N, CA and C atoms of all chains as a GROMACS GRO file, in nm:
protein
  609
    1MET      N    1   1.347   0.633   1.762
    1MET     CA    2   1.260   0.549   1.823
    1MET      C    3   1.316   0.365   1.853
    2GLU      N    4   1.300   0.392   1.966
    2GLU     CA    5   1.352   0.245   1.987
    2GLU      C    6   1.273   0.119   1.963
    3GLY      N    7   1.330  -0.012   1.909
    3GLY     CA    8   1.229  -0.042   1.875
    3GLY      C    9   1.084  -0.139   1.949
    4SER      N   10   1.157  -0.148   2.118
    4SER     CA   11   1.020  -0.245   2.172
    4SER      C   12   0.924  -0.100   2.154
    5GLU      N   13   0.962   0.004   2.238
    5GLU     CA   14   0.907   0.175   2.236
    5GLU      C   15   0.820   0.194   2.119
    6LEU      N   16   0.841   0.163   1.996
    6LEU     CA   17   0.746   0.133   1.889
    6LEU      C   18   0.705   0.091   1.879
    7ALA      N   19   0.746  -0.068   1.940
    7ALA     CA   20   0.616  -0.099   1.900
    7ALA      C   21   0.529  -0.145   2.018
    8ALA      N   22   0.547  -0.070   2.140
    8ALA     CA   23   0.457   0.010   2.292
    8ALA      C   24   0.382   0.032   2.208
    9PHE      N   25   0.410   0.121   2.139
    9PHE     CA   26   0.328   0.257   2.103
    9PHE      C   27   0.225   0.214   1.963
   10GLN      N   28   0.287   0.159   1.880
   10GLN     CA   29   0.164   0.050   1.795
   10GLN      C   30   0.071  -0.031   1.872
   11ILE      N   31   0.099  -0.094   2.014
   11ILE     CA   32   0.055  -0.229   2.012
   11ILE      C   33  -0.115  -0.103   2.107
   12ILE      N   34  -0.050   0.031   2.159
   12ILE     CA   35  -0.186   0.054   2.196
   12ILE      C   36  -0.253   0.191   2.158
   13SER      N   37  -0.193   0.223   2.011
   13SER     CA   38  -0.293   0.307   1.938
   13SER      C   39  -0.390   0.182   1.849
   14ALA      N   40  -0.333   0.053   1.846
   14ALA     CA   41  -0.404  -0.064   1.800
   14ALA      C   42  -0.527  -0.083   1.917
   15VAL      N   43  -0.497  -0.145   1.982
   15VAL     CA   44  -0.562  -0.195   2.071
   15VAL      C   45  -0.653  -0.080   2.199
   16GLY      N   46  -0.615   0.026   2.161
   16GLY     CA   47  -0.649   0.174   2.183
   16GLY      C   48  -0.792   0.163   2.096
   17THR      N   49  -0.739   0.223   1.956
   17THR     CA   50  -0.843   0.224   1.861
   17THR      C   51  -0.937   0.112   1.885
   18ALA      N   52  -0.917  -0.057   1.915
   18ALA     CA   53  -1.054  -0.123   1.939
   18ALA      C   54  -1.100  -0.102   2.079
   19ARG      N   55  -1.083  -0.028   2.177
   19ARG     CA   56  -1.078   0.008   2.294
   19ARG      C   57  -1.223   0.078   2.221
   20SER      N   58  -1.222   0.163   2.136
   20SER     CA   59  -1.272   0.326   2.142
   20SER      C   60  -1.351   0.223   2.062
   21CYS      N   61  -1.383   0.163   1.923
   21CYS     CA   62  -1.458   0.113   1.861
   21CYS      C   63  -1.556   0.052   1.919
   22TYR      N   64  -1.510  -0.010   1.991
   22TYR     CA   65  -1.606  -0.116   2.082
   22TYR      C   66  -1.680  -0.089   2.172
   23ILE      N   67  -1.682   0.036   2.229
   23ILE     CA   68  -1.761   0.141   2.302
   23ILE      C   69  -1.856   0.220   2.204
   24GLU      N   70  -1.795   0.269   2.117
   24GLU     CA   71  -1.889   0.362   2.015
   24GLU      C   72  -1.995   0.240   1.968
   25ALA      N   73  -1.979   0.100   1.880
   25ALA     CA   74  -2.115  -0.008   1.933
   25ALA      C   75  -2.153  -0.010   2.035
   26ILE      N   76  -2.124   0.030   2.128
   26ILE     CA   77  -2.237   0.032   2.269
   26ILE      C   78  -2.353   0.125   2.205
   27GLN      N   79  -2.253   0.294   2.198
   27GLN     CA   80  -2.257   0.362   2.157
   27GLN      C   81  -2.399   0.337   2.039
   28LYS      N   82  -2.381   0.318   1.921
   28LYS     CA   83  -2.447   0.269   1.824
   28LYS      C   84  -2.626   0.207   1.892
   29ALA      N   85  -2.542   0.070   1.907
   29ALA     CA   86  -2.695   0.026   1.978
   29ALA      C   87  -2.740   0.076   2.071
   30LYS      N   88  -2.735   0.145   2.171
   30LYS     CA   89  -2.842   0.283   2.225
   30LYS      C   90  -2.913   0.356   2.078
   31GLN      N   91  -2.837   0.373   2.080
   31GLN     CA   92  -2.929   0.492   1.947
   31GLN      C   93  -2.994   0.365   1.839
   32GLY      N   94  -2.993   0.248   1.833
   32GLY     CA   95  -3.103   0.148   1.752
   32GLY      C   96  -3.054   0.115   1.677
   33ASN      N   97  -2.902   0.200   1.662
   33ASN     CA   98  -2.867   0.146   1.510
   33ASN      C   99  -2.773   0.012   1.526
   34PHE      N  100  -2.850  -0.111   1.527
   34PHE     CA  101  -2.780  -0.234   1.562
   34PHE      C  102  -2.658  -0.339   1.409
   35SER      N  103  -2.659  -0.238   1.289
   35SER     CA  104  -2.589  -0.308   1.172
   35SER      C  105  -2.453  -0.171   1.240
   36GLU      N  106  -2.465  -0.077   1.266
   36GLU     CA  107  -2.379  -0.011   1.249
   36GLU      C  108  -2.298  -0.039   1.393
   37ALA      N  109  -2.346  -0.091   1.454
   37ALA     CA  110  -2.318  -0.117   1.609
   37ALA      C  111  -2.227  -0.284   1.590
   38GLU      N  112  -2.284  -0.310   1.478
   38GLU     CA  113  -2.199  -0.448   1.452
   38GLU      C  114  -2.098  -0.475   1.345
   39LYS      N  115  -2.075  -0.360   1.252
   39LYS     CA  116  -1.953  -0.333   1.127
   39LYS      C  117  -1.818  -0.278   1.299
   40MET      N  118  -1.891  -0.163   1.362
   40MET     CA  119  -1.798  -0.144   1.496
   40MET      C  120  -1.793  -0.224   1.590
   41ILE      N  121  -1.766  -0.324   1.588
   41ILE     CA  122  -1.720  -0.426   1.644
   41ILE      C  123  -1.658  -0.546   1.550
   42GLY      N  124  -1.647  -0.545   1.414
   42GLY     CA  125  -1.590  -0.580   1.353
   42GLY      C  126  -1.468  -0.498   1.328
   43THR      N  127  -1.480  -0.402   1.273
   43THR     CA  128  -1.350  -0.276   1.270
   43THR      C  129  -1.268  -0.324   1.407
   44GLY      N  130  -1.323  -0.290   1.512
   44GLY     CA  131  -1.282  -0.363   1.670
   44GLY      C  132  -1.211  -0.444   1.680
   45ASP      N  133  -1.269  -0.544   1.593
   45ASP     CA  134  -1.147  -0.680   1.545
   45ASP      C  135  -1.040  -0.633   1.493
   46ASP      N  136  -1.077  -0.588   1.378
   46ASP     CA  137  -0.980  -0.556   1.261
   46ASP      C  138  -0.817  -0.497   1.315
   47ALA      N  139  -0.822  -0.370   1.456
   47ALA     CA  140  -0.748  -0.259   1.518
   47ALA      C  141  -0.668  -0.416   1.615
   48PHE      N  142  -0.799  -0.480   1.710
   48PHE     CA  143  -0.764  -0.564   1.823
   48PHE      C  144  -0.638  -0.629   1.748
   49ASN      N  145  -0.661  -0.717   1.622
   49ASN     CA  146  -0.564  -0.847   1.569
   49ASN      C  147  -0.455  -0.761   1.549
   50GLU      N  148  -0.420  -0.637   1.507
   50GLU     CA  149  -0.327  -0.549   1.479
   50GLU      C  150  -0.246  -0.525   1.588
   51GLY      N  151  -0.321  -0.513   1.679
   51GLY     CA  152  -0.234  -0.560   1.828
   51GLY      C  153  -0.162  -0.628   1.878
   52HIS      N  154  -0.254  -0.731   1.844
   52HIS     CA  155  -0.242  -0.873   1.891
   52HIS      C  156  -0.110  -0.933   1.793
   53ALA      N  157  -0.117  -0.910   1.735
   53ALA     CA  158   0.017  -0.925   1.662
   53ALA      C  159   0.158  -0.856   1.685
   54ALA      N  160   0.138  -0.753   1.695
   54ALA     CA  161   0.304  -0.616   1.727
   54ALA      C  162   0.306  -0.743   1.862
   55HIS      N  163   0.233  -0.738   1.979
   55HIS     CA  164   0.237  -0.796   2.045
   55HIS      C  165   0.277  -0.960   2.087
   56THR      N  166   0.242  -1.008   2.009
   56THR     CA  167   0.309  -1.184   1.940
   56THR      C  168   0.439  -1.127   1.901
   57GLY      N  169   0.458  -1.052   1.844
   57GLY     CA  170   0.624  -1.022   1.815
   57GLY      C  171   0.717  -1.000   1.945
   58LEU      N  172   0.646  -0.942   2.045
   58LEU     CA  173   0.733  -0.894   2.180
   58LEU      C  174   0.736  -0.966   2.279
   59LEU      N  175   0.637  -1.128   2.233
   59LEU     CA  176   0.646  -1.242   2.366
   59LEU      C  177   0.727  -1.293   2.288
   60GLN      N  178   0.728  -1.341   2.151
   60GLN     CA  179   0.834  -1.429   2.126
   60GLN      C  180   0.976  -1.345   2.102
   61GLU      N  181   0.983  -1.256   2.101
   61GLU     CA  182   1.143  -1.185   2.092
   61GLU      C  183   1.186  -1.223   2.263
   62GLU      N  184   1.152  -1.177   2.380
   62GLU     CA  185   1.123  -1.242   2.512
   62GLU      C  186   1.125  -1.370   2.511
   63ALA      N  187   1.113  -1.486   2.478
   63ALA     CA  188   1.105  -1.616   2.490
   63ALA      C  189   1.275  -1.686   2.372
   64SER      N  190   1.302  -1.538   2.258
   64SER     CA  191   1.387  -1.566   2.231
   64SER      C  192   1.521  -1.517   2.337
   65GLY      N  193   1.450  -1.474   2.437
   65GLY     CA  194   1.668  -1.472   2.516
   65GLY      C  195   1.680  -1.316   2.486
   66SER      N  196   1.619  -1.240   2.418
   66SER     CA  197   1.668  -1.067   2.443
   66SER      C  198   1.603  -1.010   2.555
   67GLU      N  199   1.645  -0.975   2.600
   67GLU     CA  200   1.562  -0.939   2.770
   67GLU      C  201   1.550  -0.775   2.801
   68LYS      N  202   1.465  -0.719   2.735
   68LYS     CA  203   1.403  -0.618   2.714
   68LYS      C  204   1.376  -0.490   2.822
   69GLY      N  205   1.304  -0.612   2.918
   69GLY     CA  206   1.292  -0.576   3.052
   69GLY      C  207   1.152  -0.457   3.092
   70ILE      N  208   1.069  -0.462   3.210
   70ILE     CA  209   0.946  -0.434   3.223
   70ILE      C  210   0.967  -0.248   3.248
   71ASN      N  211   0.869  -0.194   3.112
   71ASN     CA  212   0.919  -0.041   3.202
   71ASN      C  213   0.690   0.008   3.174
   72LEU      N  214   0.698   0.141   3.242
   72LEU     CA  215   0.574   0.148   3.270
   72LEU      C  216   0.526   0.152   3.092
   73LEU      N  217   0.553   0.177   2.977
   73LEU     CA  218   0.515   0.220   2.832
   73LEU      C  219   0.465   0.098   2.837
   74ILE      N  220   0.548  -0.025   2.857
   74ILE     CA  221   0.462  -0.149   2.791
   74ILE      C  222   0.380  -0.236   2.932
   75VAL      N  223   0.370  -0.185   2.987
   75VAL     CA  224   0.324  -0.236   3.112
   75VAL      C  225   0.175  -0.134   3.090
   76HIS      N  226   0.113  -0.074   3.029
   76HIS     CA  227   0.048   0.096   2.934
   76HIS      C  228   0.001  -0.019   2.858
   77ALA      N  229   0.112  -0.086   2.780
   77ALA     CA  230   0.033  -0.157   2.628
   77ALA      C  231  -0.004  -0.262   2.702
   78GLU      N  232   0.034  -0.373   2.799
   78GLU     CA  233  -0.073  -0.483   2.811
   78GLU      C  234  -0.239  -0.446   2.863
   79ASP      N  235  -0.245  -0.304   2.926
   79ASP     CA  236  -0.339  -0.271   3.027
   79ASP      C  237  -0.399  -0.243   2.922
   80GLN      N  238  -0.363  -0.160   2.833
   80GLN     CA  239  -0.504  -0.110   2.720
   80GLN      C  240  -0.538  -0.277   2.633
   81LEU      N  241  -0.462  -0.321   2.629
   81LEU     CA  242  -0.471  -0.503   2.559
   81LEU      C  243  -0.569  -0.555   2.666
   82MET      N  244  -0.558  -0.541   2.729
   82MET     CA  245  -0.701  -0.676   2.823
   82MET      C  246  -0.857  -0.579   2.857
   83SER      N  247  -0.770  -0.426   2.875
   83SER     CA  248  -0.905  -0.334   2.880
   83SER      C  249  -0.982  -0.352   2.723
   84ALA      N  250  -0.931  -0.346   2.630
   84ALA     CA  251  -1.009  -0.380   2.476
   84ALA      C  252  -1.089  -0.480   2.480
   85GLU      N  253  -0.964  -0.633   2.540
   85GLU     CA  254  -0.992  -0.788   2.534
   85GLU      C  255  -1.167  -0.739   2.642
   86GLY      N  256  -1.200  -0.687   2.745
   86GLY     CA  257  -1.291  -0.671   2.826
   86GLY      C  258  -1.424  -0.630   2.742
   87PHE      N  259  -1.409  -0.503   2.692
   87PHE     CA  260  -1.473  -0.436   2.616
   87PHE      C  261  -1.544  -0.437   2.535
   88LYS      N  262  -1.509  -0.549   2.492
   88LYS     CA  263  -1.568  -0.607   2.317
   88LYS      C  264  -1.698  -0.729   2.460
   89ILE      N  265  -1.602  -0.811   2.529
   89ILE     CA  266  -1.691  -0.898   2.588
   89ILE      C  267  -1.811  -0.831   2.614
   90ILE      N  268  -1.828  -0.704   2.716
   90ILE     CA  269  -1.903  -0.648   2.752
   90ILE      C  270  -1.969  -0.581   2.662
   91ALA      N  271  -1.920  -0.525   2.542
   91ALA     CA  272  -1.988  -0.445   2.458
   91ALA      C  273  -2.080  -0.566   2.401
   92LEU      N  274  -2.059  -0.701   2.365
   92LEU     CA  275  -2.178  -0.798   2.301
   92LEU      C  276  -2.239  -0.812   2.386
   93GLU      N  277  -2.248  -0.816   2.567
   93GLU     CA  278  -2.366  -0.818   2.585
   93GLU      C  279  -2.436  -0.700   2.609
   94PHE      N  280  -2.367  -0.560   2.636
   94PHE     CA  281  -2.505  -0.463   2.571
   94PHE      C  282  -2.543  -0.444   2.495
   95ILE      N  283  -2.500  -0.509   2.356
   95ILE     CA  284  -2.560  -0.456   2.236
   95ILE      C  285  -2.692  -0.541   2.233
   96ASP      N  286  -2.718  -0.671   2.323
   96ASP     CA  287  -2.784  -0.747   2.322
   96ASP      C  288  -2.903  -0.717   2.368
   97VAL      N  289  -2.832  -0.635   2.519
   97VAL     CA  290  -2.955  -0.569   2.639
   97VAL      C  291  -3.017  -0.467   2.525
   98TYR      N  292  -2.948  -0.406   2.486
   98TYR     CA  293  -3.051  -0.301   2.434
   98TYR      C  294  -3.154  -0.378   2.289
   99LYS      N  295  -3.082  -0.440   2.195
   99LYS     CA  296  -3.201  -0.530   2.133
   99LYS      C  297  -3.323  -0.572   2.195
  100LYS      N  298  -3.301  -0.652   2.308
  100LYS     CA  299  -3.428  -0.711   2.418
  100LYS      C  300  -3.454  -0.592   2.464
  101LEU      N  301  -3.450  -0.423   2.479
  101LEU     CA  302  -3.516  -0.359   2.508
  101LEU      C  303  -3.608  -0.252   2.407
  102VAL      N  304  -3.574  -0.311   2.282
  102VAL     CA  305  -3.640  -0.251   2.138
  102VAL      C  306  -3.719  -0.334   2.082
  103HIS      N  307  -3.762  -0.434   2.162
  103HIS     CA  308  -3.834  -0.554   2.124
  103HIS      C  309  -3.936  -0.630   2.170
  104MET      N  310  -0.115   3.286   1.856
  104MET     CA  311  -0.030   3.154   1.818
  104MET      C  312  -0.159   3.022   1.884
  105LYS      N  313  -0.138   2.917   1.836
  105LYS     CA  314  -0.198   2.827   1.844
  105LYS      C  315  -0.207   2.747   1.984
  106LYS      N  316  -0.264   2.702   2.050
  106LYS     CA  317  -0.290   2.593   2.153
  106LYS      C  318  -0.366   2.490   2.128
  107ILE      N  319  -0.269   2.359   2.088
  107ILE     CA  320  -0.324   2.219   2.119
  107ILE      C  321  -0.310   2.146   2.189
  108VAL      N  322  -0.399   2.102   2.214
  108VAL     CA  323  -0.416   2.016   2.370
  108VAL      C  324  -0.427   1.879   2.312
  109LEU      N  325  -0.288   1.809   2.352
  109LEU     CA  326  -0.383   1.626   2.308
  109LEU      C  327  -0.445   1.547   2.435
  110LEU      N  328  -0.526   1.464   2.394
  110LEU     CA  329  -0.585   1.384   2.530
  110LEU      C  330  -0.584   1.231   2.523
  111CYS      N  331  -0.552   1.155   2.637
  111CYS     CA  332  -0.530   1.031   2.588
  111CYS      C  333  -0.616   1.010   2.743
  112ALA      N  334  -0.564   0.876   2.749
  112ALA     CA  335  -0.662   0.798   2.848
  112ALA      C  336  -0.507   0.867   3.028
  113SER      N  337  -0.392   0.869   2.967
  113SER     CA  338  -0.382   0.884   3.117
  113SER      C  339  -0.268   1.002   3.076
  114GLY      N  340  -0.253   1.031   2.950
  114GLY     CA  341  -0.150   1.138   2.939
  114GLY      C  342   0.013   1.042   2.945
  115MET      N  343   0.035   0.912   2.939
  115MET     CA  344   0.151   0.891   2.862
  115MET      C  345   0.169   0.926   2.743
  116SER      N  346   0.099   0.785   2.672
  116SER     CA  347   0.195   0.754   2.527
  116SER      C  348   0.142   0.928   2.461
  117THR      N  349   0.084   1.048   2.493
  117THR     CA  350   0.050   1.182   2.468
  117THR      C  351   0.184   1.242   2.505
  118SER      N  352   0.195   1.248   2.628
  118SER     CA  353   0.291   1.363   2.643
  118SER      C  354   0.441   1.293   2.516
  119MET      N  355   0.452   1.181   2.492
  119MET     CA  356   0.577   1.142   2.418
  119MET      C  357   0.571   1.201   2.243
  120LEU      N  358   0.416   1.223   2.253
  120LEU     CA  359   0.388   1.291   2.082
  120LEU      C  360   0.366   1.446   2.070
  121VAL      N  361   0.366   1.445   2.218
  121VAL     CA  362   0.435   1.583   2.267
  121VAL      C  363   0.540   1.632   2.220
  122LYS      N  364   0.582   1.573   2.289
  122LYS     CA  365   0.779   1.594   2.190
  122LYS      C  366   0.791   1.599   2.117
  123LYS      N  367   0.755   1.523   2.034
  123LYS     CA  368   0.758   1.432   1.887
  123LYS      C  369   0.728   1.596   1.793
  124MET      N  370   0.579   1.612   1.829
  124MET     CA  371   0.547   1.772   1.768
  124MET      C  372   0.605   1.869   1.813
  125GLU      N  373   0.642   1.881   1.919
  125GLU     CA  374   0.744   2.008   1.945
  125GLU      C  375   0.799   2.001   1.838
  126GLU      N  376   0.903   1.913   1.843
  126GLU     CA  377   1.077   1.908   1.759
  126GLU      C  378   0.987   1.908   1.627
  127ALA      N  379   0.880   1.842   1.534
  127ALA     CA  380   0.864   1.888   1.410
  127ALA      C  381   0.798   2.048   1.387
  128ALA      N  382   0.720   2.163   1.526
  128ALA     CA  383   0.707   2.237   1.520
  128ALA      C  384   0.838   2.314   1.475
  129LYS      N  385   0.936   2.324   1.576
  129LYS     CA  386   1.083   2.374   1.557
  129LYS      C  387   1.107   2.381   1.402
  130LYS      N  388   1.167   2.257   1.365
  130LYS     CA  389   1.205   2.253   1.225
  130LYS      C  390   1.103   2.312   1.101
  131LEU      N  391   0.919   2.333   1.123
  131LEU     CA  392   0.878   2.446   1.037
  131LEU      C  393   0.860   2.528   1.060
  132ALA      N  394   0.903   2.587   1.220
  132ALA     CA  395   0.937   2.740   1.263
  132ALA      C  396   0.785   2.785   1.315
  133TYR      N  397   0.723   2.735   1.324
  133TYR     CA  398   0.578   2.659   1.344
  133TYR      C  399   0.528   2.736   1.504
  134GLU      N  400   0.544   2.849   1.502
  134GLU     CA  401   0.549   2.834   1.609
  134GLU      C  402   0.347   2.784   1.720
  135CYS      N  403   0.368   2.746   1.836
  135CYS     CA  404   0.250   2.718   1.862
  135CYS      C  405   0.265   2.700   1.991
  136GLU      N  406   0.162   2.627   2.062
  136GLU     CA  407   0.179   2.548   2.245
  136GLU      C  408   0.100   2.441   2.241
  137ILE      N  409   0.189   2.272   2.273
  137ILE     CA  410   0.166   2.198   2.242
  137ILE      C  411   0.153   2.120   2.395
  138ALA      N  412   0.082   2.030   2.444
  138ALA     CA  413   0.057   2.015   2.575
  138ALA      C  414  -0.064   1.885   2.564
  139ALA      N  415  -0.012   1.749   2.724
  139ALA     CA  416  -0.084   1.624   2.668
  139ALA      C  417  -0.163   1.682   2.854
  140TYR      N  418  -0.292   1.603   2.836
  140TYR     CA  419  -0.330   1.622   2.914
  140TYR      C  420  -0.438   1.436   2.910
  141PRO      N  421  -0.510   1.398   3.086
  141PRO     CA  422  -0.603   1.302   3.074
  141PRO      C  423  -0.738   1.372   2.986
  142THR      N  424  -0.809   1.232   2.946
  142THR     CA  425  -0.918   1.358   2.945
  142THR      C  426  -1.034   1.388   3.102
  143SER      N  427  -0.953   1.369   3.171
  143SER     CA  428  -1.061   1.397   3.278
  143SER      C  429  -1.058   1.514   3.311
  144GLU      N  430  -0.957   1.554   3.284
  144GLU     CA  431  -0.903   1.726   3.298
  144GLU      C  432  -0.983   1.817   3.157
  145ALA      N  433  -1.011   1.756   3.067
  145ALA     CA  434  -1.048   1.823   2.989
  145ALA      C  435  -1.076   1.959   2.971
  146LYS      N  436  -1.224   1.969   3.036
  146LYS     CA  437  -1.307   2.091   3.130
  146LYS      C  438  -1.179   2.212   3.174
  147THR      N  439  -1.096   2.191   3.265
  147THR     CA  440  -1.048   2.223   3.335
  147THR      C  441  -0.893   2.276   3.238
  148LYS      N  442  -0.815   2.221   3.195
  148LYS     CA  443  -0.735   2.246   3.095
  148LYS      C  444  -0.758   2.224   2.950
  149ALA      N  445  -0.809   2.198   2.914
  149ALA     CA  446  -0.831   2.237   2.768
  149ALA      C  447  -0.951   2.309   2.699
  150ALA      N  448  -0.989   2.402   2.800
  150ALA     CA  449  -1.128   2.451   2.741
  150ALA      C  450  -1.043   2.530   2.678
  151ASP      N  451  -0.969   2.571   2.637
  151ASP     CA  452  -0.889   2.758   2.557
  151ASP      C  453  -0.827   2.656   2.492
  152ALA      N  454  -0.781   2.572   2.422
  152ALA     CA  455  -0.722   2.518   2.375
  152ALA      C  456  -0.790   2.505   2.184
  153ASP      N  457  -0.729   2.588   2.089
  153ASP     CA  458  -0.777   2.615   1.941
  153ASP      C  459  -0.817   2.447   1.928
  154ILE      N  460  -0.727   2.393   1.956
  154ILE     CA  461  -0.770   2.213   1.852
  154ILE      C  462  -0.760   2.150   1.975
  155ILE      N  463  -0.853   2.012   1.962
  155ILE     CA  464  -0.809   1.962   2.114
  155ILE      C  465  -0.788   1.776   1.986
  156LEU      N  466  -0.695   1.667   2.039
  156LEU     CA  467  -0.670   1.579   1.950
  156LEU      C  468  -0.683   1.464   2.071
  157LEU      N  469  -0.812   1.345   2.005
  157LEU     CA  470  -0.740   1.252   2.075
  157LEU      C  471  -0.713   1.157   2.004
  158GLY      N  472  -0.604   1.085   2.134
  158GLY     CA  473  -0.544   0.918   2.128
  158GLY      C  474  -0.676   0.832   2.123
  159PRO      N  475  -0.649   0.735   2.003
  159PRO     CA  476  -0.732   0.667   1.991
  159PRO      C  477  -0.747   0.567   2.042
  160GLN      N  478  -0.737   0.544   2.245
  160GLN     CA  479  -0.802   0.501   2.339
  160GLN      C  480  -0.942   0.559   2.385
  161VAL      N  481  -0.920   0.642   2.307
  161VAL     CA  482  -1.040   0.761   2.417
  161VAL      C  483  -1.103   0.835   2.300
  162ARG      N  484  -1.096   0.791   2.190
  162ARG     CA  485  -1.220   0.821   2.061
  162ARG      C  486  -1.339   0.859   2.109
  163PHE      N  487  -1.405   0.739   2.153
  163PHE     CA  488  -1.497   0.726   2.218
  163PHE      C  489  -1.606   0.858   2.264
  164SER      N  490  -1.455   0.880   2.331
  164SER     CA  491  -1.518   0.983   2.377
  164SER      C  492  -1.587   1.165   2.314
  165LEU      N  493  -1.531   1.141   2.210
  165LEU     CA  494  -1.513   1.281   2.094
  165LEU      C  495  -1.645   1.335   2.114
  166PRO      N  496  -1.730   1.304   2.096
  166PRO     CA  497  -1.874   1.414   2.154
  166PRO      C  498  -1.920   1.436   2.298
  167GLN      N  499  -1.866   1.333   2.401
  167GLN     CA  500  -1.807   1.462   2.520
  167GLN      C  501  -1.742   1.502   2.556
  168ILE      N  502  -1.623   1.570   2.500
  168ILE     CA  503  -1.478   1.638   2.499
  168ILE      C  504  -1.599   1.790   2.370
  169ARG      N  505  -1.673   1.774   2.261
  169ARG     CA  506  -1.713   1.801   2.205
  169ARG      C  507  -1.782   1.924   2.325
  170GLU      N  508  -1.880   1.840   2.420
  170GLU     CA  509  -1.968   1.899   2.416
  170GLU      C  510  -1.917   1.991   2.616
  171VAL      N  511  -1.796   1.965   2.636
  171VAL     CA  512  -1.709   2.021   2.769
  171VAL      C  513  -1.680   2.126   2.732
  172CYS      N  514  -1.571   2.105   2.598
  172CYS     CA  515  -1.504   2.204   2.498
  172CYS      C  516  -1.596   2.272   2.442
  173PRO      N  517  -1.643   2.387   2.382
  173PRO     CA  518  -1.725   2.391   2.280
  173PRO      C  519  -1.649   2.536   2.206
  174ASN      N  520  -1.575   2.574   2.290
  174ASN     CA  521  -1.490   2.680   2.154
  174ASN      C  522  -1.369   2.613   2.154
  175SER      N  523  -1.286   2.453   2.108
  175SER     CA  524  -1.239   2.427   2.070
  175SER      C  525  -1.266   2.322   1.948
  176LEU      N  526  -1.234   2.301   1.867
  176LEU     CA  527  -1.227   2.212   1.743
  176LEU      C  528  -1.172   2.082   1.779
  177VAL      N  529  -1.180   1.977   1.786
  177VAL     CA  530  -1.199   1.765   1.862
  177VAL      C  531  -1.174   1.757   1.787
  178GLU      N  532  -1.080   1.653   1.701
  178GLU     CA  533  -1.050   1.602   1.617
  178GLU      C  534  -0.966   1.446   1.720
  179ALA      N  535  -0.972   1.344   1.583
  179ALA     CA  536  -0.928   1.210   1.690
  179ALA      C  537  -0.798   1.176   1.558
  180VAL      N  538  -0.751   1.137   1.669
  180VAL     CA  539  -0.536   1.158   1.566
  180VAL      C  540  -0.588   0.970   1.482
  181ASP      N  541  -0.568   0.953   1.387
  181ASP     CA  542  -0.529   0.847   1.309
  181ASP      C  543  -0.466   0.706   1.375
  182MET      N  544  -0.502   0.613   1.350
  182MET     CA  545  -0.469   0.493   1.500
  182MET      C  546  -0.297   0.494   1.391
  183ARG      N  547  -0.267   0.483   1.291
  183ARG     CA  548  -0.103   0.452   1.186
  183ARG      C  549  -0.059   0.567   1.270
  184ILE      N  550  -0.053   0.667   1.238
  184ILE     CA  551  -0.051   0.808   1.260
  184ILE      C  552   0.042   0.787   1.444
  185TYR      N  553  -0.030   0.772   1.486
  185TYR     CA  554  -0.022   0.801   1.653
  185TYR      C  555   0.061   0.634   1.731
  186GLY      N  556   0.040   0.520   1.614
  186GLY     CA  557   0.097   0.414   1.682
  186GLY      C  558   0.252   0.439   1.621
  187ARG      N  559   0.308   0.508   1.515
  187ARG     CA  560   0.456   0.539   1.452
  187ARG      C  561   0.496   0.667   1.561
  188MET      N  562   0.439   0.717   1.669
  188MET     CA  563   0.455   0.854   1.743
  188MET      C  564   0.527   0.976   1.637
  189ASP      N  565   0.405   0.978   1.494
  189ASP     CA  566   0.480   1.078   1.410
  189ASP      C  567   0.388   1.176   1.484
  190GLY      N  568   0.539   1.257   1.521
  190GLY     CA  569   0.465   1.380   1.570
  190GLY      C  570   0.483   1.549   1.440
  191LYS      N  571   0.557   1.510   1.333
  191LYS     CA  572   0.522   1.566   1.260
  191LYS      C  573   0.391   1.587   1.189
  192ALA      N  574   0.332   1.406   1.137
  192ALA     CA  575   0.213   1.408   1.098
  192ALA      C  576   0.068   1.424   1.151
  193VAL      N  577   0.094   1.384   1.279
  193VAL     CA  578  -0.025   1.487   1.383
  193VAL      C  579  -0.022   1.633   1.372
  194LEU      N  580   0.145   1.688   1.366
  194LEU     CA  581   0.091   1.862   1.369
  194LEU      C  582   0.057   1.900   1.221
  195GLU      N  583   0.113   1.839   1.090
  195GLU     CA  584   0.030   1.870   0.997
  195GLU      C  585  -0.129   1.877   0.967
  196PHE      N  586  -0.173   1.759   1.068
  196PHE     CA  587  -0.311   1.708   1.100
  196PHE      C  588  -0.385   1.798   1.123
  197ALA      N  589  -0.310   1.891   1.289
  197ALA     CA  590  -0.418   1.977   1.357
  197ALA      C  591  -0.410   2.117   1.234
  198LYS      N  592  -0.266   2.175   1.207
  198LYS     CA  593  -0.261   2.320   1.132
  198LYS      C  594  -0.371   2.266   1.034
  199GLU      N  595  -0.399   2.154   0.914
  199GLU     CA  596  -0.525   2.127   0.833
  199GLU      C  597  -0.634   2.137   0.910
  200LYS      N  598  -0.674   2.133   1.009
  200LYS     CA  599  -0.820   2.172   1.015
  200LYS      C  600  -0.790   2.290   1.095
  201LEU      N  601  -0.719   2.325   1.147
  201LEU     CA  602  -0.683   2.489   1.193
  201LEU      C  603  -0.708   2.586   1.106
  202GLY      N  604  -0.657   2.482   1.005
  202GLY     CA  605  -0.682   2.583   0.868
  202GLY      C  606  -0.542   2.677   0.810
  203GLU      N  607  -0.486   2.659   0.888
  203GLU     CA  608  -0.324   2.701   0.827
  203GLU      C  609  -0.213   2.699   0.763
   0.00000   0.00000   0.00000
């Protein structure tokens, strides 16, 4: 598989995992399990950072002039990355709300 | 013949994986039907699957998919294997879960 295609899949997989972790953190908080929720956020962050690192690699390649062009797959990787980032912000707020509900 | 269904958010990354899995199945001479759908079509398209595999982006919906497809095994694909689009590894994972 070609380099940038593989990078796109690695990004999609890593930030997709992060997205799921953040959503699962909300589910844990909903069940009242706040320590598990916090752990899930941490696991999500680790996965996100892996994806982010792969993404930075692509940005550097583009900056050094090796024009690979935009395709649907890389667009999908970008949208998953931003989605994961957004879900983390929302997850942290939701966890706070669930904490308030039990106290 | 087992039916393996892959689910993800849009069906984009999983359709590539289906191709890789079909190649691997051919090499192993393992007969199976493999298809990919978005999670929104789980009830209509995946309910008759022997095993449903979730991409990492939709792993969080595992409990719902299990509810909606009670006759299928539902598992999440490991992040690294998915990221490498390792069709062989995903197929072996499915076979292991199916007890084959």
